[in-house]
Predicted model as a PDB file, atoms N, CA, C, CB and O in Angstrom, pLDDT in the B-factor column:
MODEL        1                                                                  
ATOM      1  N   ILE A   1      12.072   1.285 -25.085  1.00 78.00           N  
ATOM      2  CA  ILE A   1      10.827   0.860 -26.397  1.00 78.00           C  
ATOM      3  C   ILE A   1       9.574   0.940 -25.617  1.00 78.00           C  
ATOM      4  CB  ILE A   1      10.930  -0.950 -27.194  1.00 78.00           C  
ATOM      5  O   ILE A   1       9.100   0.311 -24.671  1.00 78.00           O  
ATOM      6  N   PRO A   2       9.219   1.905 -26.327  1.00 85.00           N  
ATOM      7  CA  PRO A   2       7.627   1.906 -25.840  1.00 85.00           C  
ATOM      8  C   PRO A   2       6.869   0.828 -26.382  1.00 85.00           C  
ATOM      9  CB  PRO A   2       6.827   3.207 -26.272  1.00 85.00           C  
ATOM     10  O   PRO A   2       7.382   0.197 -27.306  1.00 85.00           O  
ATOM     11  N   GLY A   3       5.380   0.403 -25.840  1.00 93.00           N  
ATOM     12  CA  GLY A   3       4.389  -0.242 -26.032  1.00 93.00           C  
ATOM     13  C   GLY A   3       3.625  -0.469 -25.215  1.00 93.00           C  
ATOM     14  O   GLY A   3       3.708   0.034 -24.095  1.00 93.00           O  
ATOM     15  N   TYR A   4       2.576  -1.386 -25.615  1.00 97.00           N  
ATOM     16  CA  TYR A   4       1.083  -1.641 -25.082  1.00 97.00           C  
ATOM     17  C   TYR A   4       0.703  -2.897 -24.391  1.00 97.00           C  
ATOM     18  CB  TYR A   4       0.152  -1.588 -26.190  1.00 97.00           C  
ATOM     19  O   TYR A   4       1.045  -4.051 -24.653  1.00 97.00           O  
ATOM     20  N   ILE A   5       0.108  -2.549 -23.674  1.00 97.00           N  
ATOM     21  CA  ILE A   5      -0.185  -4.329 -22.538  1.00 97.00           C  
ATOM     22  C   ILE A   5      -1.374  -4.211 -22.687  1.00 97.00           C  
ATOM     23  CB  ILE A   5       0.215  -4.590 -20.558  1.00 97.00           C  
ATOM     24  O   ILE A   5      -1.930  -3.385 -21.963  1.00 97.00           O  
ATOM     25  N   ILE A   6      -1.995  -4.789 -23.423  1.00 98.00           N  
ATOM     26  CA  ILE A   6      -3.719  -4.874 -23.531  1.00 98.00           C  
ATOM     27  C   ILE A   6      -4.263  -6.386 -23.314  1.00 98.00           C  
ATOM     28  CB  ILE A   6      -4.298  -4.356 -25.202  1.00 98.00           C  
ATOM     29  O   ILE A   6      -4.055  -7.351 -24.050  1.00 98.00           O  
ATOM     30  N   HIS A   7      -4.939  -6.344 -22.232  1.00 98.00           N  
ATOM     31  CA  HIS A   7      -5.462  -7.304 -21.645  1.00 98.00           C  
ATOM     32  C   HIS A   7      -7.041  -7.268 -21.095  1.00 98.00           C  
ATOM     33  CB  HIS A   7      -4.586  -7.496 -20.716  1.00 98.00           C  
ATOM     34  O   HIS A   7      -7.425  -6.275 -20.477  1.00 98.00           O  
ATOM     35  N   GLY A   8      -8.054  -8.538 -21.377  1.00 98.00           N  
ATOM     36  CA  GLY A   8      -8.956  -8.483 -21.326  1.00 98.00           C  
ATOM     37  C   GLY A   8      -9.084  -8.641 -19.723  1.00 98.00           C  
ATOM     38  O   GLY A   8      -8.214  -9.218 -19.070  1.00 98.00           O  
ATOM     39  N   ARG A   9     -10.396  -8.004 -19.068  1.00 97.00           N  
ATOM     40  CA  ARG A   9     -10.793  -7.946 -17.956  1.00 97.00           C  
ATOM     41  C   ARG A   9     -11.045  -9.338 -17.459  1.00 97.00           C  
ATOM     42  CB  ARG A   9     -11.802  -7.112 -17.924  1.00 97.00           C  
ATOM     43  O   ARG A   9     -10.702  -9.917 -16.428  1.00 97.00           O  
ATOM     44  N   TYR A  10     -11.832  -9.742 -18.629  1.00 97.00           N  
ATOM     45  CA  TYR A  10     -12.482 -11.717 -18.251  1.00 97.00           C  
ATOM     46  C   TYR A  10     -11.573 -12.646 -18.855  1.00 97.00           C  
ATOM     47  CB  TYR A  10     -14.241 -12.309 -19.109  1.00 97.00           C  
ATOM     48  O   TYR A  10     -11.920 -13.698 -19.391  1.00 97.00           O  
ATOM     49  N   ASP A  11     -10.425 -12.234 -18.752  1.00 97.00           N  
ATOM     50  CA  ASP A  11      -9.382 -13.305 -19.528  1.00 97.00           C  
ATOM     51  C   ASP A  11      -8.971 -14.350 -18.483  1.00 97.00           C  
ATOM     52  CB  ASP A  11      -7.887 -12.526 -20.155  1.00 97.00           C  
ATOM     53  O   ASP A  11      -8.312 -14.172 -17.459  1.00 97.00           O  
ATOM     54  N   VAL A  12      -9.493 -15.450 -18.956  1.00 95.00           N  
ATOM     55  CA  VAL A  12      -9.118 -16.367 -17.697  1.00 95.00           C  
ATOM     56  C   VAL A  12      -8.603 -17.566 -18.322  1.00 95.00           C  
ATOM     57  CB  VAL A  12     -10.399 -16.754 -16.658  1.00 95.00           C  
ATOM     58  O   VAL A  12      -8.968 -18.712 -18.057  1.00 95.00           O  
ATOM     59  N   VAL A  13      -7.221 -17.024 -19.660  1.00 96.00           N  
ATOM     60  CA  VAL A  13      -6.270 -17.981 -19.656  1.00 96.00           C  
ATOM     61  C   VAL A  13      -5.057 -17.476 -19.001  1.00 96.00           C  
ATOM     62  CB  VAL A  13      -6.019 -18.437 -20.964  1.00 96.00           C  
ATOM     63  O   VAL A  13      -4.207 -18.254 -18.568  1.00 96.00           O  
ATOM     64  N   CYS A  14      -4.942 -16.158 -18.908  1.00 95.00           N  
ATOM     65  CA  CYS A  14      -3.891 -15.277 -18.408  1.00 95.00           C  
ATOM     66  C   CYS A  14      -4.468 -14.248 -17.497  1.00 95.00           C  
ATOM     67  CB  CYS A  14      -3.151 -14.607 -19.542  1.00 95.00           C  
ATOM     68  O   CYS A  14      -5.354 -13.406 -17.642  1.00 95.00           O  
ATOM     69  N   LYS A  15      -3.643 -14.600 -16.462  1.00 93.00           N  
ATOM     70  CA  LYS A  15      -3.970 -13.521 -14.919  1.00 93.00           C  
ATOM     71  C   LYS A  15      -3.631 -12.321 -15.534  1.00 93.00           C  
ATOM     72  CB  LYS A  15      -2.872 -13.744 -13.268  1.00 93.00           C  
ATOM     73  O   LYS A  15      -2.661 -12.048 -16.239  1.00 93.00           O  
ATOM     74  N   ALA A  16      -4.546 -11.662 -15.175  1.00 94.00           N  
ATOM     75  CA  ALA A  16      -4.187  -9.843 -15.348  1.00 94.00           C  
ATOM     76  C   ALA A  16      -2.816  -9.449 -14.256  1.00 94.00           C  
ATOM     77  CB  ALA A  16      -5.922  -8.656 -14.664  1.00 94.00           C  
ATOM     78  O   ALA A  16      -2.154  -8.412 -14.296  1.00 94.00           O  
ATOM     79  N   GLN A  17      -2.617 -10.739 -13.199  1.00 96.00           N  
ATOM     80  CA  GLN A  17      -1.638 -10.218 -12.215  1.00 96.00           C  
ATOM     81  C   GLN A  17      -0.230 -10.104 -13.553  1.00 96.00           C  
ATOM     82  CB  GLN A  17      -1.372 -11.554 -10.572  1.00 96.00           C  
ATOM     83  O   GLN A  17       0.352  -9.024 -13.657  1.00 96.00           O  
ATOM     84  N   GLY A  18       0.027 -10.847 -14.129  1.00 96.00           N  
ATOM     85  CA  GLY A  18       0.988 -10.693 -15.054  1.00 96.00           C  
ATOM     86  C   GLY A  18       1.227  -9.227 -16.030  1.00 96.00           C  
ATOM     87  O   GLY A  18       2.308  -8.690 -16.271  1.00 96.00           O  
ATOM     88  N   ALA A  19      -0.005  -8.835 -16.441  1.00 96.00           N  
ATOM     89  CA  ALA A  19       0.186  -7.480 -17.401  1.00 96.00           C  
ATOM     90  C   ALA A  19       0.173  -6.713 -16.121  1.00 96.00           C  
ATOM     91  CB  ALA A  19      -1.138  -6.991 -18.734  1.00 96.00           C  
ATOM     92  O   ALA A  19       0.826  -5.745 -16.512  1.00 96.00           O  
ATOM     93  N   TYR A  20      -0.076  -6.471 -14.987  1.00 97.00           N  
ATOM     94  CA  TYR A  20       0.366  -5.794 -13.803  1.00 97.00           C  
ATOM     95  C   TYR A  20       1.789  -5.197 -13.765  1.00 97.00           C  
ATOM     96  CB  TYR A  20       0.245  -6.705 -12.744  1.00 97.00           C  
ATOM     97  O   TYR A  20       2.248  -4.064 -13.914  1.00 97.00           O  
ATOM     98  N   GLU A  21       2.358  -6.548 -13.477  1.00 97.00           N  
ATOM     99  CA  GLU A  21       3.312  -6.601 -13.057  1.00 97.00           C  
ATOM    100  C   GLU A  21       4.291  -6.467 -14.330  1.00 97.00           C  
ATOM    101  CB  GLU A  21       3.319  -7.652 -12.236  1.00 97.00           C  
ATOM    102  O   GLU A  21       5.433  -6.116 -14.034  1.00 97.00           O  
ATOM    103  N   LEU A  22       4.047  -6.677 -15.638  1.00 97.00           N  
ATOM    104  CA  LEU A  22       4.866  -6.292 -16.769  1.00 97.00           C  
ATOM    105  C   LEU A  22       4.810  -4.699 -16.909  1.00 97.00           C  
ATOM    106  CB  LEU A  22       4.342  -7.038 -18.109  1.00 97.00           C  
ATOM    107  O   LEU A  22       5.816  -4.061 -17.220  1.00 97.00           O  
ATOM    108  N   ASP A  23       3.641  -4.128 -16.672  1.00 97.00           N  
ATOM    109  CA  ASP A  23       3.617  -2.694 -16.916  1.00 97.00           C  
ATOM    110  C   ASP A  23       4.534  -1.909 -15.623  1.00 97.00           C  
ATOM    111  CB  ASP A  23       1.916  -2.192 -16.977  1.00 97.00           C  
ATOM    112  O   ASP A  23       5.390  -1.032 -15.737  1.00 97.00           O  
ATOM    113  N   LYS A  24       4.048  -2.522 -14.478  1.00 97.00           N  
ATOM    114  CA  LYS A  24       5.421  -1.855 -13.627  1.00 97.00           C  
ATOM    115  C   LYS A  24       6.651  -2.229 -13.682  1.00 97.00           C  
ATOM    116  CB  LYS A  24       5.372  -1.928 -12.335  1.00 97.00           C  
ATOM    117  O   LYS A  24       7.460  -1.701 -12.919  1.00 97.00           O  
ATOM    118  N   ALA A  25       6.964  -2.991 -14.385  1.00 97.00           N  
ATOM    119  CA  ALA A  25       8.835  -3.133 -14.508  1.00 97.00           C  
ATOM    120  C   ALA A  25       8.883  -2.378 -15.726  1.00 97.00           C  
ATOM    121  CB  ALA A  25       9.716  -4.948 -14.747  1.00 97.00           C  
ATOM    122  O   ALA A  25       9.973  -1.818 -15.845  1.00 97.00           O  
ATOM    123  N   TRP A  26       8.035  -2.146 -16.739  1.00 96.00           N  
ATOM    124  CA  TRP A  26       8.496  -1.292 -18.050  1.00 96.00           C  
ATOM    125  C   TRP A  26       7.800   0.021 -18.198  1.00 96.00           C  
ATOM    126  CB  TRP A  26       8.204  -2.089 -19.413  1.00 96.00           C  
ATOM    127  O   TRP A  26       6.620   0.277 -18.442  1.00 96.00           O  
ATOM    128  N   ASP A  27       9.079   0.968 -17.936  1.00 95.00           N  
ATOM    129  CA  ASP A  27       8.713   2.307 -17.677  1.00 95.00           C  
ATOM    130  C   ASP A  27       8.285   3.049 -19.083  1.00 95.00           C  
ATOM    131  CB  ASP A  27       9.945   3.030 -16.945  1.00 95.00           C  
ATOM    132  O   ASP A  27       8.147   4.270 -19.002  1.00 95.00           O  
ATOM    133  N   ASN A  28       8.087   2.497 -20.228  1.00 93.00           N  
ATOM    134  CA  ASN A  28       7.124   3.000 -21.192  1.00 93.00           C  
ATOM    135  C   ASN A  28       6.307   2.153 -21.957  1.00 93.00           C  
ATOM    136  CB  ASN A  28       7.718   3.714 -22.040  1.00 93.00           C  
ATOM    137  O   ASN A  28       6.111   2.338 -23.158  1.00 93.00           O  
ATOM    138  N   GLY A  29       5.752   1.093 -21.211  1.00 94.00           N  
ATOM    139  CA  GLY A  29       4.655   0.197 -21.264  1.00 94.00           C  
ATOM    140  C   GLY A  29       3.483   1.052 -20.867  1.00 94.00           C  
ATOM    141  O   GLY A  29       3.492   1.746 -19.850  1.00 94.00           O  
ATOM    142  N   LEU A  30       2.567   0.985 -21.630  1.00 96.00           N  
ATOM    143  CA  LEU A  30       0.950   1.785 -21.317  1.00 96.00           C  
ATOM    144  C   LEU A  30       0.027   0.266 -20.939  1.00 96.00           C  
ATOM    145  CB  LEU A  30       0.077   2.873 -23.207  1.00 96.00           C  
ATOM    146  O   LEU A  30      -0.022  -0.548 -21.861  1.00 96.00           O  
ATOM    147  N   LEU A  31      -0.454   0.014 -20.042  1.00 98.00           N  
ATOM    148  CA  LEU A  31      -1.350  -0.944 -19.554  1.00 98.00           C  
ATOM    149  C   LEU A  31      -2.765  -0.614 -20.119  1.00 98.00           C  
ATOM    150  CB  LEU A  31      -1.316  -0.968 -18.010  1.00 98.00           C  
ATOM    151  O   LEU A  31      -3.283   0.501 -20.056  1.00 98.00           O  
ATOM    152  N   GLU A  32      -3.184  -1.441 -20.538  1.00 97.00           N  
ATOM    153  CA  GLU A  32      -4.915  -1.070 -20.992  1.00 97.00           C  
ATOM    154  C   GLU A  32      -5.809  -2.503 -20.694  1.00 97.00           C  
ATOM    155  CB  GLU A  32      -5.101  -0.621 -23.049  1.00 97.00           C  
ATOM    156  O   GLU A  32      -5.806  -3.553 -21.337  1.00 97.00           O  
ATOM    157  N   ILE A  33      -6.492  -2.169 -19.597  1.00 97.00           N  
ATOM    158  CA  ILE A  33      -7.494  -3.057 -19.130  1.00 97.00           C  
ATOM    159  C   ILE A  33      -8.865  -3.036 -19.602  1.00 97.00           C  
ATOM    160  CB  ILE A  33      -7.559  -2.925 -17.889  1.00 97.00           C  
ATOM    161  O   ILE A  33      -9.781  -2.354 -19.143  1.00 97.00           O  
ATOM    162  N   VAL A  34      -8.919  -4.069 -20.818  1.00 98.00           N  
ATOM    163  CA  VAL A  34     -10.505  -4.062 -21.498  1.00 98.00           C  
ATOM    164  C   VAL A  34     -11.609  -4.371 -20.821  1.00 98.00           C  
ATOM    165  CB  VAL A  34     -10.688  -4.955 -22.541  1.00 98.00           C  
ATOM    166  O   VAL A  34     -11.806  -5.572 -20.638  1.00 98.00           O  
ATOM    167  N   PRO A  35     -12.374  -3.618 -20.404  1.00 96.00           N  
ATOM    168  CA  PRO A  35     -13.360  -3.900 -19.406  1.00 96.00           C  
ATOM    169  C   PRO A  35     -14.479  -5.376 -19.996  1.00 96.00           C  
ATOM    170  CB  PRO A  35     -14.271  -2.273 -19.185  1.00 96.00           C  
ATOM    171  O   PRO A  35     -14.684  -6.444 -19.419  1.00 96.00           O  
ATOM    172  N   GLU A  36     -14.826  -5.053 -20.850  1.00 95.00           N  
ATOM    173  CA  GLU A  36     -15.893  -6.128 -21.483  1.00 95.00           C  
ATOM    174  C   GLU A  36     -15.112  -7.283 -22.429  1.00 95.00           C  
ATOM    175  CB  GLU A  36     -17.088  -5.239 -22.539  1.00 95.00           C  
ATOM    176  O   GLU A  36     -15.821  -7.866 -23.249  1.00 95.00           O  
ATOM    177  N   ALA A  37     -13.718  -7.633 -22.356  1.00 97.00           N  
ATOM    178  CA  ALA A  37     -13.048  -8.529 -23.248  1.00 97.00           C  
ATOM    179  C   ALA A  37     -12.619  -9.595 -22.355  1.00 97.00           C  
ATOM    180  CB  ALA A  37     -11.878  -7.889 -24.046  1.00 97.00           C  
ATOM    181  O   ALA A  37     -12.500  -9.368 -21.151  1.00 97.00           O  
ATOM    182  N   GLY A  38     -12.343 -10.899 -22.919  1.00 97.00           N  
ATOM    183  CA  GLY A  38     -11.647 -11.971 -22.469  1.00 97.00           C  
ATOM    184  C   GLY A  38     -10.136 -12.182 -22.945  1.00 97.00           C  
ATOM    185  O   GLY A  38      -9.368 -11.229 -22.815  1.00 97.00           O  
ATOM    186  N   HIS A  39      -9.749 -13.172 -23.394  1.00 97.00           N  
ATOM    187  CA  HIS A  39      -8.504 -13.783 -24.251  1.00 97.00           C  
ATOM    188  C   HIS A  39      -8.276 -13.479 -25.450  1.00 97.00           C  
ATOM    189  CB  HIS A  39      -8.499 -15.048 -24.391  1.00 97.00           C  
ATOM    190  O   HIS A  39      -7.171 -13.370 -25.982  1.00 97.00           O  
ATOM    191  N   SER A  40      -9.552 -13.298 -26.028  1.00 97.00           N  
ATOM    192  CA  SER A  40      -9.605 -13.651 -27.810  1.00 97.00           C  
ATOM    193  C   SER A  40      -9.258 -12.405 -28.385  1.00 97.00           C  
ATOM    194  CB  SER A  40     -11.236 -14.147 -28.543  1.00 97.00           C  
ATOM    195  O   SER A  40      -9.998 -11.450 -28.145  1.00 97.00           O  
ATOM    196  N   CYS A  41      -8.080 -12.217 -29.233  1.00 95.00           N  
ATOM    197  CA  CYS A  41      -8.134 -10.797 -29.887  1.00 95.00           C  
ATOM    198  C   CYS A  41      -9.167 -11.015 -31.223  1.00 95.00           C  
ATOM    199  CB  CYS A  41      -6.417 -10.224 -30.398  1.00 95.00           C  
ATOM    200  O   CYS A  41      -8.910 -10.573 -32.343  1.00 95.00           O  
ATOM    201  N   LEU A  42     -10.172 -11.653 -30.936  1.00 97.00           N  
ATOM    202  CA  LEU A  42     -10.948 -11.127 -32.221  1.00 97.00           C  
ATOM    203  C   LEU A  42     -12.625 -10.592 -30.856  1.00 97.00           C  
ATOM    204  CB  LEU A  42     -11.301 -12.992 -33.962  1.00 97.00           C  
ATOM    205  O   LEU A  42     -13.831 -10.587 -31.105  1.00 97.00           O  
ATOM    206  N   GLU A  43     -12.100 -10.341 -29.925  1.00 97.00           N  
ATOM    207  CA  GLU A  43     -13.352  -9.835 -29.443  1.00 97.00           C  
ATOM    208  C   GLU A  43     -13.154  -7.972 -29.777  1.00 97.00           C  
ATOM    209  CB  GLU A  43     -13.546 -10.366 -27.571  1.00 97.00           C  
ATOM    210  O   GLU A  43     -12.117  -7.328 -29.932  1.00 97.00           O  
ATOM    211  N   PRO A  44     -14.628  -7.510 -29.799  1.00 98.00           N  
ATOM    212  CA  PRO A  44     -14.456  -6.258 -30.050  1.00 98.00           C  
ATOM    213  C   PRO A  44     -13.979  -5.356 -29.352  1.00 98.00           C  
ATOM    214  CB  PRO A  44     -15.258  -5.895 -30.311  1.00 98.00           C  
ATOM    215  O   PRO A  44     -13.679  -4.328 -29.959  1.00 98.00           O  
ATOM    216  N   GLY A  45     -13.736  -5.399 -27.867  1.00 97.00           N  
ATOM    217  CA  GLY A  45     -12.788  -3.910 -27.465  1.00 97.00           C  
ATOM    218  C   GLY A  45     -11.261  -4.458 -27.357  1.00 97.00           C  
ATOM    219  O   GLY A  45     -10.356  -3.751 -26.914  1.00 97.00           O  
ATOM    220  N   ILE A  46     -11.110  -5.497 -27.707  1.00 98.00           N  
ATOM    221  CA  ILE A  46      -9.611  -6.136 -27.861  1.00 98.00           C  
ATOM    222  C   ILE A  46      -9.244  -5.786 -29.314  1.00 98.00           C  
ATOM    223  CB  ILE A  46      -9.531  -7.925 -27.607  1.00 98.00           C  
ATOM    224  O   ILE A  46      -8.051  -5.697 -29.602  1.00 98.00           O  
ATOM    225  N   ILE A  47      -9.813  -5.662 -29.875  1.00 98.00           N  
ATOM    226  CA  ILE A  47      -9.754  -5.438 -31.867  1.00 98.00           C  
ATOM    227  C   ILE A  47      -9.465  -3.709 -31.388  1.00 98.00           C  
ATOM    228  CB  ILE A  47     -11.946  -5.892 -33.279  1.00 98.00           C  
ATOM    229  O   ILE A  47      -8.343  -3.206 -31.442  1.00 98.00           O  
ATOM    230  N   ASP A  48     -10.768  -2.925 -30.905  1.00 98.00           N  
ATOM    231  CA  ASP A  48     -10.248  -1.692 -30.730  1.00 98.00           C  
ATOM    232  C   ASP A  48      -8.866  -1.379 -30.093  1.00 98.00           C  
ATOM    233  CB  ASP A  48     -11.126  -1.109 -30.076  1.00 98.00           C  
ATOM    234  O   ASP A  48      -8.073  -0.629 -30.663  1.00 98.00           O  
ATOM    235  N   ALA A  49      -8.593  -1.966 -28.905  1.00 98.00           N  
ATOM    236  CA  ALA A  49      -7.364  -1.257 -28.565  1.00 98.00           C  
ATOM    237  C   ALA A  49      -6.398  -1.745 -29.083  1.00 98.00           C  
ATOM    238  CB  ALA A  49      -7.071  -1.153 -27.343  1.00 98.00           C  
ATOM    239  O   ALA A  49      -5.449  -1.009 -28.813  1.00 98.00           O  
ATOM    240  N   LEU A  50      -5.925  -2.970 -29.969  1.00 98.00           N  
ATOM    241  CA  LEU A  50      -5.198  -3.427 -30.711  1.00 98.00           C  
ATOM    242  C   LEU A  50      -5.039  -2.325 -31.889  1.00 98.00           C  
ATOM    243  CB  LEU A  50      -5.660  -4.713 -31.005  1.00 98.00           C  
ATOM    244  O   LEU A  50      -3.877  -2.163 -32.261  1.00 98.00           O  
ATOM    245  N   VAL A  51      -6.005  -1.561 -32.519  1.00 98.00           N  
ATOM    246  CA  VAL A  51      -5.679  -0.922 -33.366  1.00 98.00           C  
ATOM    247  C   VAL A  51      -5.393   0.697 -32.997  1.00 98.00           C  
ATOM    248  CB  VAL A  51      -6.584  -1.223 -34.247  1.00 98.00           C  
ATOM    249  O   VAL A  51      -4.880   1.460 -33.815  1.00 98.00           O  
ATOM    250  N   ARG A  52      -5.685   0.989 -32.029  1.00 97.00           N  
ATOM    251  CA  ARG A  52      -5.563   2.182 -31.315  1.00 97.00           C  
ATOM    252  C   ARG A  52      -3.757   2.067 -30.968  1.00 97.00           C  
ATOM    253  CB  ARG A  52      -6.761   2.197 -29.833  1.00 97.00           C  
ATOM    254  O   ARG A  52      -2.877   2.872 -31.274  1.00 97.00           O  
ATOM    255  N   ALA A  53      -3.656   0.874 -30.295  1.00 96.00           N  
ATOM    256  CA  ALA A  53      -2.246   1.103 -30.294  1.00 96.00           C  
ATOM    257  C   ALA A  53      -1.284   0.953 -31.207  1.00 96.00           C  
ATOM    258  CB  ALA A  53      -1.844   0.563 -29.548  1.00 96.00           C  
ATOM    259  O   ALA A  53      -0.163   1.328 -30.862  1.00 96.00           O  
ATOM    260  N   GLY A  54      -1.483   0.274 -32.839  1.00 96.00           N  
ATOM    261  CA  GLY A  54      -0.863  -0.023 -33.878  1.00 96.00           C  
ATOM    262  C   GLY A  54      -0.804   1.514 -34.136  1.00 96.00           C  
ATOM    263  O   GLY A  54       0.301   1.986 -34.398  1.00 96.00           O  
ATOM    264  N   GLU A  55      -1.878   2.331 -34.087  1.00 96.00           N  
ATOM    265  CA  GLU A  55      -2.037   3.872 -34.859  1.00 96.00           C  
ATOM    266  C   GLU A  55      -1.230   4.625 -34.142  1.00 96.00           C  
ATOM    267  CB  GLU A  55      -3.547   4.637 -34.892  1.00 96.00           C  
ATOM    268  O   GLU A  55      -0.687   5.629 -34.605  1.00 96.00           O  
ATOM    269  N   GLU A  56      -1.075   4.209 -32.940  1.00 94.00           N  
ATOM    270  CA  GLU A  56      -0.111   5.422 -31.973  1.00 94.00           C  
ATOM    271  C   GLU A  56       1.333   4.935 -32.187  1.00 94.00           C  
ATOM    272  CB  GLU A  56      -0.469   5.441 -30.014  1.00 94.00           C  
ATOM    273  O   GLU A  56       2.272   5.678 -31.900  1.00 94.00           O  
ATOM    274  N   MET A  57       1.545   3.604 -32.723  1.00 93.00           N  
ATOM    275  CA  MET A  57       3.203   3.027 -32.590  1.00 93.00           C  
ATOM    276  C   MET A  57       3.610   3.723 -33.966  1.00 93.00           C  
ATOM    277  CB  MET A  57       3.516   0.962 -32.581  1.00 93.00           C  
ATOM    278  O   MET A  57       4.677   4.305 -34.159  1.00 93.00           O  
ATOM    279  N   ALA A  58       2.545   3.559 -34.918  1.00 94.00           N  
ATOM    280  CA  ALA A  58       2.403   4.271 -36.540  1.00 94.00           C  
ATOM    281  C   ALA A  58       3.412   5.557 -36.236  1.00 94.00           C  
ATOM    282  CB  ALA A  58       0.437   4.908 -37.100  1.00 94.00           C  
ATOM    283  O   ALA A  58       4.613   5.674 -36.479  1.00 94.00           O  
ATOM    284  N   ASP A  59       2.366   6.587 -35.541  1.00 92.00           N  
ATOM    285  CA  ASP A  59       2.688   7.949 -35.434  1.00 92.00           C  
ATOM    286  C   ASP A  59       3.921   7.852 -34.761  1.00 92.00           C  
ATOM    287  CB  ASP A  59       1.664   8.824 -34.739  1.00 92.00           C  
ATOM    288  O   ASP A  59       4.761   8.404 -35.472  1.00 92.00           O  
ATOM    289  N   PHE A  60       4.435   7.411 -33.724  1.00 89.00           N  
ATOM    290  CA  PHE A  60       5.523   7.036 -33.100  1.00 89.00           C  
ATOM    291  C   PHE A  60       7.125   7.250 -33.487  1.00 89.00           C  
ATOM    292  CB  PHE A  60       5.268   5.879 -33.023  1.00 89.00           C  
ATOM    293  O   PHE A  60       8.113   7.844 -33.055  1.00 89.00           O  
ATOM    294  N   ILE A  61       6.630   6.147 -34.876  1.00 91.00           N  
ATOM    295  CA  ILE A  61       7.666   5.249 -35.532  1.00 91.00           C  
ATOM    296  C   ILE A  61       7.618   6.686 -36.709  1.00 91.00           C  
ATOM    297  CB  ILE A  61       7.114   3.233 -36.110  1.00 91.00           C  
ATOM    298  O   ILE A  61       8.752   7.006 -37.065  1.00 91.00           O  
ATOM    299  N   SER A  62       6.978   7.170 -37.055  1.00 91.00           N  
ATOM    300  CA  SER A  62       6.661   8.098 -38.063  1.00 91.00           C  
ATOM    301  C   SER A  62       7.736   9.512 -37.491  1.00 91.00           C  
ATOM    302  CB  SER A  62       4.758   8.386 -38.102  1.00 91.00           C  
ATOM    303  O   SER A  62       8.699   9.993 -38.088  1.00 91.00           O  
ATOM    304  N   SER A  63       7.230   9.866 -36.320  1.00 89.00           N  
ATOM    305  CA  SER A  63       7.342  11.102 -36.027  1.00 89.00           C  
ATOM    306  C   SER A  63       9.192  11.218 -35.413  1.00 89.00           C  
ATOM    307  CB  SER A  63       5.982  11.465 -34.868  1.00 89.00           C  
ATOM    308  O   SER A  63       9.745  12.269 -35.089  1.00 89.00           O  
ATOM    309  N   ARG A  64       9.822   9.831 -35.401  1.00 85.00           N  
ATOM    310  CA  ARG A  64      11.046   9.288 -35.398  1.00 85.00           C  
ATOM    311  C   ARG A  64      12.028   9.129 -36.564  1.00 85.00           C  
ATOM    312  CB  ARG A  64      10.842   8.232 -34.963  1.00 85.00           C  
ATOM    313  O   ARG A  64      13.243   8.959 -36.466  1.00 85.00           O  
ATOM    314  N   GLU A  65      11.393   9.201 -37.541  1.00 82.00           N  
ATOM    315  CA  GLU A  65      11.785   8.770 -38.589  1.00 82.00           C  
ATOM    316  C   GLU A  65      12.163  10.371 -39.387  1.00 82.00           C  
ATOM    317  CB  GLU A  65      10.624   7.710 -39.213  1.00 82.00           C  
ATOM    318  O   GLU A  65      13.152  10.604 -40.081  1.00 82.00           O  
ATOM    319  N   ASN A  66      11.144  11.242 -39.062  1.00 71.00           N  
ATOM    320  CA  ASN A  66      11.140  12.641 -39.479  1.00 71.00           C  
ATOM    321  C   ASN A  66      12.103  13.572 -38.860  1.00 71.00           C  
ATOM    322  CB  ASN A  66       9.885  13.164 -39.264  1.00 71.00           C  
ATOM    323  O   ASN A  66      12.017  14.786 -39.048  1.00 71.00           O  
ATOM    324  N   LYS A  67      13.166  12.947 -38.007  1.00 68.00           N  
ATOM    325  CA  LYS A  67      14.098  14.152 -37.241  1.00 68.00           C  
ATOM    326  C   LYS A  67      15.103  13.891 -37.912  1.00 68.00           C  
ATOM    327  CB  LYS A  67      14.439  14.164 -35.596  1.00 68.00           C  
ATOM    328  O   LYS A  67      16.143  14.526 -37.739  1.00 68.00           O  
TER     329      LYS A  67                                                      
ENDMDL                                                                          
END                                                                             
């Protein structure tokens, strides 16, 4: 299953190590470290990454449905 792991560089709630380990174990996962973000999904960089990931997943699902 493809998926996205989005993590803020300055997240003090969840360590980046967990995101890194998940990325290593998830063959179809894509890790993005947002340089100027922390833990909140309301930060502009996190919002941008989530929107991009959502659009890419929608494209992936759409391409699978059209086969």
